[in-house]
Phi, psi and omega in degrees: 000124178251143180198171179276143176206154175270117186254133172253118187265331178217168180291340182257345188281167174277165172285140176242126175272119185214171178279133180236164180236125173265118186272339178227131177284196183294135174268188182303129180078010178248164176224151174260128183240128170276115187286125176267330180193152180217124176290150172260119181253153180296338174293327173300317183284333180293346176304326179298338181249021185272003175055040174082008184279329178265130186292135176231155359291154186208159166259115181268200179100120180218022174233054185276153171213151180178209187235132179293125181252337178202151181229162177217130181093155187275352193248024180283332185074007182237156181230154174306130181101347180293139172269134188225149167253134182262138179232193186290158179269155176203161187283327180088354186226353176287174185300317182288324177299315182288346177258026174060038175231058187297335180293345180248026176309139178303331182255019185302309184297315180296322182285326190253332190243323197240037167121350174071208184267148183303325183293347180268357192303320182256017187284328186232133178226164174268186184296336180269001180087007180284134179294138176241131175301121194253002188223050175301120186053033179075009187215313186052070193252016164281064190198171177280337181219155176212142172257125185224157174287141183300332185292339176251027171239125186248119179293137178231167179298124182294348175285345180282156177283087192305329182296342182257000192270345185309316181300343174292348180275346182214283189299307180290329174300317183293311180296312182291321180296324180300319182288310188283318188263304186292317181263329183064038185293149180210189179303136182088348178274169177227140182229121174262127184247117183258105181104110183257053172270206182299312181293314183298314182292326172296323175295319177300312181301317182291319181296315181291326178294329178282352181086011180273157172280133180243136171238131181246130181243128179201169177263348187258121183299329181289326177290320176296325178295317178298314178301323177296317177302324181274009173106357182270155171274123184273144177220129177289141183294339180266011179301140175297137180050060181300318177300319181295322178298315179297315180300322182291335181269349188234030173060048175101358180144142179286139174289327181225145171222141177235119179262126177248008186260329185076009180275119180302314178302317181290327178296316178295325175296318179296320174300318180291340181276352183283151172274166175307140184075005180294160186230123173255124176254138178248131176243344178269146176290133178279132181247001173227168173297150179246085178285130180261139178285152180305131179086000184301329182250018176290162175060041170082006177288149178215161181226137179214157173266135181245123179250128176053033177064022183050035188263151159262106189305324180295344175263314185286319184298318176296327179294319178293321178291329177292320180296322179296316179298330180274359178080017184251002179212071188279065180298332181302334180287351178267355191256139168231131184264152178221145167301147177305326183295345179252035183295327181289327174295319178299317179298314179299318179296322180296310183294328180277355181075019177280346179217144177282308182223102170289139171239127184261130182250114186298331182275000172086356179284144176251157178231000000 
């Protein structure tokens, strides 16, 4: 089977949209999905800084959504014609998977970041016959088609705009899941969100949907304006006495804070802004040491790393689409679409902060 896909050949090169060949269709428990749209996540772009750990050349993309075109095996739970959102891969049988924590799967790194399963190695090639890593986050959906395991494909209402739903499988899942799952925020709680990018703004949307007070911190006025539109109190990251400002807006301290920046100074500001028993969640990878100030974790305060919003995608993605249908999670306002052929422009706009969430459309239509 031949189709178009965006191939990244080296850590420094641009994406090239070219014809690729899928040599084997879906195996037992897998489905073939025609991709309607795929979000671009900063994790895709971080491959360039992965120091050779992620195999190249590869087809990236891990926020895909589309329509099932073929299934294999009787136990997929999906049918041809189903609309699906694709999320991260997991083994399904390790201790964390069976305890409803698939984001902490024992095989998460191998399945999603560092080459996938050995049986996939020769599955996808370019026109010259060169092997392409085919299962980035279990999907490789910067393409017209993707083969995925049914366990990481979530059926959604066909009345929804499927081409826009892909970011619900990772970026928006992470921000919203942190608020709903990791924090369990509700009415009367307060959530300080540090960094108003795609993950942070999804957290703002979730906090306001949960009835919590939201404070959004960022350096970009346009991002702060978006957060304010969604019900958050905006604060510039360079504000004098940022912890004190947050405490003043949250009745003495935020119960929850979510850092999406990985900045050690901002993380310490967030810790100082917490009330006793407060919880700080980190979603960005730290690239430097994180020195904590004396007393930072006194009086029941805690800090944890949150992966994929502590979500079971099959439960959270339908919840988010229901909230969107009710007008309470307007994630579509964070999206700008690009034809797949303009993937390099989308990357530049994403890196420059000109767009919150790019979504690539293989058929070239823009919205």
